[in-house]
C-alpha positions in Angstrom: 49.2 -17.6 -42.5 46.0 -19.5 -41.7 42.7 -18.0 -40.7 41.4 -19.3 -37.3 37.9 -19.7 -35.9 37.2 -16.7 -33.7 36.7 -17.8 -30.1 33.0 -17.4 -29.1 33.3 -19.7 -26.1 30.7 -17.7 -24.0 28.1 -17.9 -26.7 28.8 -21.5 -27.5 28.5 -22.4 -23.8 25.2 -20.6 -23.5 23.7 -22.4 -26.5 25.0 -25.8 -25.4 23.6 -25.2 -22.0 20.2 -24.3 -23.4 20.2 -27.4 -25.6 20.9 -29.5 -22.6 18.2 -27.9 -20.4 14.9 -29.7 -20.2 11.7 -27.7 -21.0 13.7 -24.8 -22.5 12.2 -22.7 -25.3 13.5 -21.5 -28.7 17.1 -20.3 -29.0 17.6 -17.1 -30.9 21.1 -16.2 -31.9 21.3 -12.5 -32.8 24.2 -10.5 -34.3 25.2 -7.9 -36.8 25.9 -8.9 -40.5 29.3 -10.6 -40.5 29.5 -11.3 -36.8 29.9 -15.0 -37.3 26.5 -16.3 -36.5 26.5 -19.0 -39.1 29.9 -20.4 -38.2 28.9 -20.3 -34.5 25.8 -22.4 -35.3 28.0 -25.0 -37.1 30.2 -25.3 -34.0 27.2 -25.8 -31.8 25.7 -28.5 -34.1 29.0 -30.4 -33.8 28.7 -30.5 -30.0 27.7 -33.5 -27.9 24.5 -31.7 -26.8 23.3 -31.3 -30.4 24.2 -35.0 -31.1 21.2 -36.2 -29.2 18.9 -34.5 -31.7 17.8 -35.2 -35.2 18.8 -32.0 -36.9 16.4 -30.5 -39.5 17.8 -27.6 -41.5 15.2 -25.3 -42.8 15.6 -22.5 -45.3 14.3 -19.0 -44.9 12.6 -19.3 -48.2 10.6 -22.4 -47.1 6.8 -21.7 -47.0 4.6 -22.9 -44.2 3.7 -26.1 -46.1 7.4 -26.9 -46.8 8.3 -26.3 -43.1 5.5 -28.7 -42.0 6.4 -31.3 -44.5 10.1 -31.3 -43.8 9.6 -31.5 -40.1 7.0 -34.3 -40.5 9.4 -36.3 -42.7 12.2 -36.1 -40.1 10.1 -37.3 -37.2 11.4 -40.4 -35.5 12.7 -41.8 -32.3 15.0 -38.8 -31.5 13.8 -35.3 -30.6 14.1 -32.8 -33.4 16.4 -29.7 -33.5 14.9 -27.3 -36.1 17.6 -25.0 -37.4 17.1 -21.9 -39.6 19.9 -19.5 -40.4 19.0 -15.9 -41.4 15.5 -16.4 -40.1 14.9 -12.6 -40.3 14.3 -12.9 -44.1 11.6 -15.6 -43.6 7.9 -14.8 -43.8 5.9 -14.5 -40.6 3.7 -17.5 -41.7 6.7 -19.7 -42.1 8.1 -18.9 -38.6 4.6 -19.5 -37.1 4.6 -22.9 -38.9 8.0 -23.6 -37.4 6.7 -22.6 -34.0 3.7 -24.9 -34.4 5.8 -27.8 -35.7 8.1 -27.6 -32.7 5.2 -27.5 -30.3 3.7 -30.6 -31.9 6.8 -32.7 -31.7 7.8 -34.0 -28.3 11.2 -32.7 -27.1 11.7 -30.6 -30.2 13.9 -27.5 -30.0 14.3 -24.5 -32.3 17.6 -22.7 -33.1 17.5 -19.7 -35.4 19.7 -16.8 -36.2 18.6 -13.2 -36.9 20.1 -9.8 -37.3 20.6 -7.1 -34.6 21.8 -3.6 -34.8 21.0 -1.1 -37.6 20.6 -3.8 -40.2 17.9 -5.6 -38.1 14.4 -6.0 -39.7 11.7 -4.2 -37.9 9.4 -5.8 -37.0 11.4 -9.0 -36.9 9.4 -12.1 -37.7 11.7 -14.0 -35.3 9.9 -12.1 -32.5 7.3 -14.8 -32.4 10.0 -17.2 -31.1 12.0 -14.7 -29.1 9.2 -14.1 -26.6 8.1 -17.7 -26.1 8.3 -19.1 -22.5 11.8 -20.3 -21.7 13.3 -18.7 -24.8 17.0 -18.0 -24.9 18.4 -15.0 -26.8 22.2 -15.2 -27.3 23.8 -12.0 -28.6 27.0 -12.2 -30.7 28.8 -8.9 -30.0 31.6 -7.3 -32.0 35.1 -8.5 -31.2 37.0 -6.5 -28.6 40.5 -5.1 -29.2 41.8 -7.9 -27.1 40.1 -10.5 -29.2 41.3 -8.9 -32.4 44.8 -8.9 -31.0 44.5 -12.6 -30.0 43.3 -13.5 -33.5 46.1 -11.6 -35.1 48.6 -13.3 -32.9 47.3 -16.7 -34.0 47.4 -15.6 -37.7 50.8 -14.0 -37.5 52.3 -16.6 -35.2 53.4 -14.2 -32.5 52.7 -11.0 -30.5 51.1 -8.2 -32.5 51.5 -4.5 -31.6 48.6 -3.0 -29.8 48.5 -0.2 -32.3 48.1 -2.7 -35.1 45.3 -4.5 -33.4 43.7 -1.2 -32.5 43.9 -0.1 -36.1 42.1 -3.2 -37.4 39.5 -3.0 -34.6 38.7 0.6 -35.4 38.6 -0.1 -39.2 36.2 -3.1 -38.8 34.3 -2.2 -35.6 35.3 -5.7 -34.4 33.3 -7.3 -37.3 34.8 -10.7 -38.1 33.7 -10.6 -41.8 35.3 -7.3 -42.4 38.4 -8.5 -40.5 38.6 -11.5 -42.7 38.1 -9.3 -45.8 41.1 -7.2 -44.8 43.5 -9.9 -43.6 42.6 -12.6 -46.2 40.6 -11.1 -49.0 42.9 -8.1 -49.3 45.9 -10.1 -48.2 47.0 -7.8 -45.4 48.4 -10.9 -43.6 51.2 -10.8 -46.3 52.0 -7.2 -45.3 52.8 -8.0 -41.7 56.4 -7.7 -40.6 58.0 -8.4 -37.3 59.1 -5.2 -35.5 60.8 -4.6 -32.2 57.4 -4.4 -30.4 55.7 -7.2 -32.3 54.1 -7.8 -35.7 53.0 -4.7 -37.5 52.1 -3.6 -41.1 54.9 -2.9 -43.5 55.2 0.7 -44.5 54.4 1.7 -48.1 56.7 4.6 -48.8 55.6 5.0 -52.4 52.2 5.8 -53.8 50.2 2.8 -55.0 47.6 3.3 -57.7 44.0 3.2 -56.5 42.2 -0.1 -56.9 38.8 -0.6 -58.7 36.3 1.8 -57.0 34.1 -1.2 -56.2 37.0 -2.4 -53.9 37.0 0.9 -51.9 37.2 0.7 -48.1 35.5 3.8 -46.8 35.3 2.4 -43.2 39.1 2.0 -43.3 39.6 5.6 -44.6 37.3 7.0 -42.1 39.0 5.2 -39.2 42.4 6.6 -40.5 41.2 10.2 -40.5 39.4 9.8 -37.1 42.6 8.5 -35.5 44.6 11.3 -37.2 42.2 13.9 -35.8 42.3 12.4 -32.3 46.2 12.5 -32.2 46.2 8.7 -31.9 49.3 8.7 -34.1 50.4 5.1 -33.5 47.0 3.8 -34.5 46.7 6.3 -37.4 50.1 5.2 -38.8 49.1 1.6 -38.8 45.8 2.5 -40.5 47.6 4.6 -43.1 49.9 1.6 -43.9 46.9 -0.8 -44.2 45.0 1.7 -46.3 48.0 2.2 -48.6 48.2 -1.6 -49.2 44.5 -1.7 -49.8 44.8 0.8 -52.7 43.6 3.8 -50.6 46.9 5.6 -50.4 45.5 8.6 -52.4 42.8 9.1 -49.7 45.2 9.0 -46.7 48.2 10.6 -48.4 48.0 13.7 -46.1 48.1 11.9 -42.7 50.7 9.4 -44.0 53.1 12.1 -45.2 52.8 14.0 -41.9 53.0 10.9 -39.7 56.2 9.7 -41.5 57.7 13.1 -40.8 56.5 13.1 -37.1 58.1 9.7 -36.6 61.5 11.0 -37.7 61.3 9.4 -41.1 61.7 12.5 -43.2 63.4 10.7 -46.0 60.5 8.3 -46.3 58.0 11.1 -46.1 59.8 12.9 -49.0 60.0 9.7 -51.0 56.3 9.2 -50.6 55.5 12.8 -51.6 57.8 12.5 -54.6 55.9 9.3 -55.7 52.5 11.0 -55.8 51.0 11.9 -59.2 52.4 15.1 -60.7 50.8 18.3 -59.3 49.1 16.5 -56.4 51.4 17.9 -53.7 51.3 21.5 -54.9 47.5 21.4 -55.3 46.8 19.8 -51.9 47.6 22.4 -49.2 48.4 19.9 -46.4 50.7 17.9 -48.7 52.5 21.1 -49.7 52.8 21.9 -46.0 54.3 18.5 -45.3 56.9 19.0 -48.1 57.8 22.5 -46.8 58.2 21.4 -43.2 60.3 18.5 -44.4 62.6 20.8 -46.4 62.8 23.5 -43.8 63.0 21.5 -40.6 64.0 18.0 -41.6 66.6 18.9 -44.2 67.6 22.4 -42.9 66.7 24.1 -46.1 64.2 26.9 -45.2 65.0 28.9 -48.4 64.1 25.8 -50.5 60.8 25.4 -48.6 60.0 29.1 -49.0 60.7 28.9 -52.7 58.6 25.8 -53.2 55.6 27.4 -51.4 56.0 30.6 -53.4 56.0 28.6 -56.7 52.9 26.7 -55.5 51.2 29.9 -54.5 51.8 31.5 -57.9 50.5 28.4 -59.7 47.4 28.1 -57.3 44.1 29.7 -57.8 42.9 32.7 -55.8 41.2 30.4 -53.2 44.4 28.6 -52.2 47.1 31.3 -52.8 46.7 33.1 -49.4 46.9 29.8 -47.5 50.2 28.8 -49.2 51.6 32.3 -48.7 50.7 32.0 -45.0 52.4 28.6 -44.8 55.5 30.3 -46.3 55.5 33.1 -43.8 55.2 30.7 -40.9 58.0 28.5 -42.2 60.3 31.5 -42.7 59.5 32.9 -39.2 60.0 29.5 -37.6 63.5 29.5 -39.0 64.3 33.1 -38.0 63.6 34.6 -41.4 60.5 36.8 -40.9 58.5 37.5 -44.1 57.9 41.3 -44.6 54.6 40.8 -46.3 52.8 38.6 -43.7 50.4 41.4 -42.7 49.2 41.8 -46.3 48.1 38.2 -46.7 44.3 38.1 -47.2 42.8 36.0 -44.5 40.2 34.2 -46.6 39.6 31.3 -44.2 40.2 30.0 -40.7 43.4 28.2 -41.5 45.0 31.1 -43.4 44.3 33.4 -40.4 45.7 30.8 -38.1 49.1 30.6 -40.0 49.3 34.4 -40.3 49.0 34.7 -36.5 51.5 31.8 -36.1 54.0 33.5 -38.4 53.6 36.8 -36.6 54.1 35.1 -33.2 57.3 33.3 -34.3 58.7 36.6 -35.7 58.1 38.3 -32.3 58.9 35.5 -29.9 62.3 36.6 -28.8 62.0 40.4 -29.2 58.3 41.1 -28.3 57.1 38.1 -26.3 53.9 39.8 -25.1 52.8 40.3 -28.8 53.8 36.7 -29.5 51.5 35.6 -26.7 48.6 37.5 -28.2 49.1 36.0 -31.7 49.6 32.5 -30.3 46.4 32.6 -28.4 44.6 33.8 -31.5 46.1 31.0 -33.5 45.1 28.4 -30.9 41.6 29.8 -30.8 41.4 29.3 -34.6 43.0 25.8 -34.3 39.9 24.7 -32.5 38.1 24.6 -35.8 38.9 20.9 -36.5 40.1 19.6 -39.8 39.5 23.0 -41.5 42.1 24.7 -39.2 45.3 23.0 -40.0 46.8 19.6 -39.3 45.9 18.2 -35.9 49.5 18.4 -34.6 49.6 22.1 -35.0 47.7 23.0 -31.8 50.2 21.1 -29.6 53.1 22.7 -31.5 51.7 26.1 -30.9 51.0 25.4 -27.2 54.7 24.5 -26.7 55.6 27.9 -28.1 53.0 29.7 -26.1 54.5 28.3 -22.9 57.9 29.6 -24.0 56.4 33.0 -24.9 54.7 33.3 -21.5 58.0 32.6 -19.7 59.8 35.2 -21.9 57.1 37.7 -21.1 57.6 37.2 -17.4 54.2 35.4 -16.9 55.6 32.3 -15.2 52.3 31.5 -13.3 50.4 31.3 -16.5 53.1 29.3 -18.2 53.1 26.8 -15.3 49.3 26.5 -15.3 49.3 25.8 -19.1 52.2 23.4 -18.8 50.4 21.2 -16.2 49.4 18.0 -17.9 51.0 19.0 -21.2 54.6 18.5 -20.1 53.5 15.5 -18.1 52.8 13.7 -21.4 49.2 12.8 -20.5 47.3 10.9 -23.1 46.1 13.2 -26.0 47.8 16.2 -24.3 49.9 16.8 -27.4 53.2 16.7 -25.6 54.4 13.8 -27.8 53.6 16.0 -30.8 55.6 18.9 -29.5 58.5 16.5 -28.9 58.2 15.0 -32.3 58.2 18.4 -34.0 61.2 19.5 -32.0 63.0 16.3 -33.2 62.1 17.2 -36.8 63.6 20.6 -36.4 66.7 19.3 -34.5 
């Protein structure tokens, strides 16, 4: 698979138009690091508009004397095009010399690149050119999702799933250099496979050892956790797969294990959990929860799930033990096996309290629905605490049960009001999560 030049037709057209305009001032090309400014300049210099100029390439390290000497040596019959890449690292005096040299050479033009965004130098020495009469400033923006999808289609040789393009866009911010690093440097192009909806990343169902810490990809990991928290599960799944192939499987193990389960791939989820280093599942609450849900709902073995969580709780320290016991109580109640000791669990944190309420609600759903409504509302209030209040799918799962509890309690108006939008499957409503969890338990 071959890397293609990223289309910047609007920017190229703007610069070519400026080069062809008479009496125009300096051209300043601004973009973030890795946006492709240098490659764009090379494309422009190969154009017919640039061919009428004598091109003089200047270096940011050139002092005022060197700038004047090189410009003077190049003077001839054709007008000069003075080009400096990364001009923001040049000294003010050098750029002032460049400005003076252009002004003293008939028909001369200036084309420089500089940084924009958080990495920009303030003040930028390029400003002495940017505000000249007739100056052109051409911005090189990040790639859009559509542009990333088009590039991926060229690289892969066919249509790419929107979730895959969205995953790479969120991980790179649309930065071409980062995109190249992932697809070529980290060889993610070799991990693309053709699915029913287009090209997507292959799934790594076994844990891959971490790479050299210097090769870490924190932006990819952050994008994964952000998508997971936003319930953008298709994008999160593609990000998990990409992260795993980049050696970041240990940092995204929690969302990957849960997403495999939610996508009906319980066997793959269990295979992935089994491949993790010894003790990692038991010592990581959300991984332990994924295994327990898989055992109880996916494999129909609630007793095995309860036993696993009890062993993990016994082995855990006092900080994690109440949470694992709360998981156990919820799993048992969800499967019609209420735990007698749920009320004695110490609610040391928000998530523990949430699962205690969820367990009490499940135990009362059919016999005392009014009490179930109370506990479900308390659980949902606690679930609003973000990542510290359970996996992000939990709120939608509890909402589905709250609707049932309200109906069983004879509060149909409240149930209907709550169900509006949720049952309609509106984006981010959580309805798809509720459906996925019902399929796991089916």
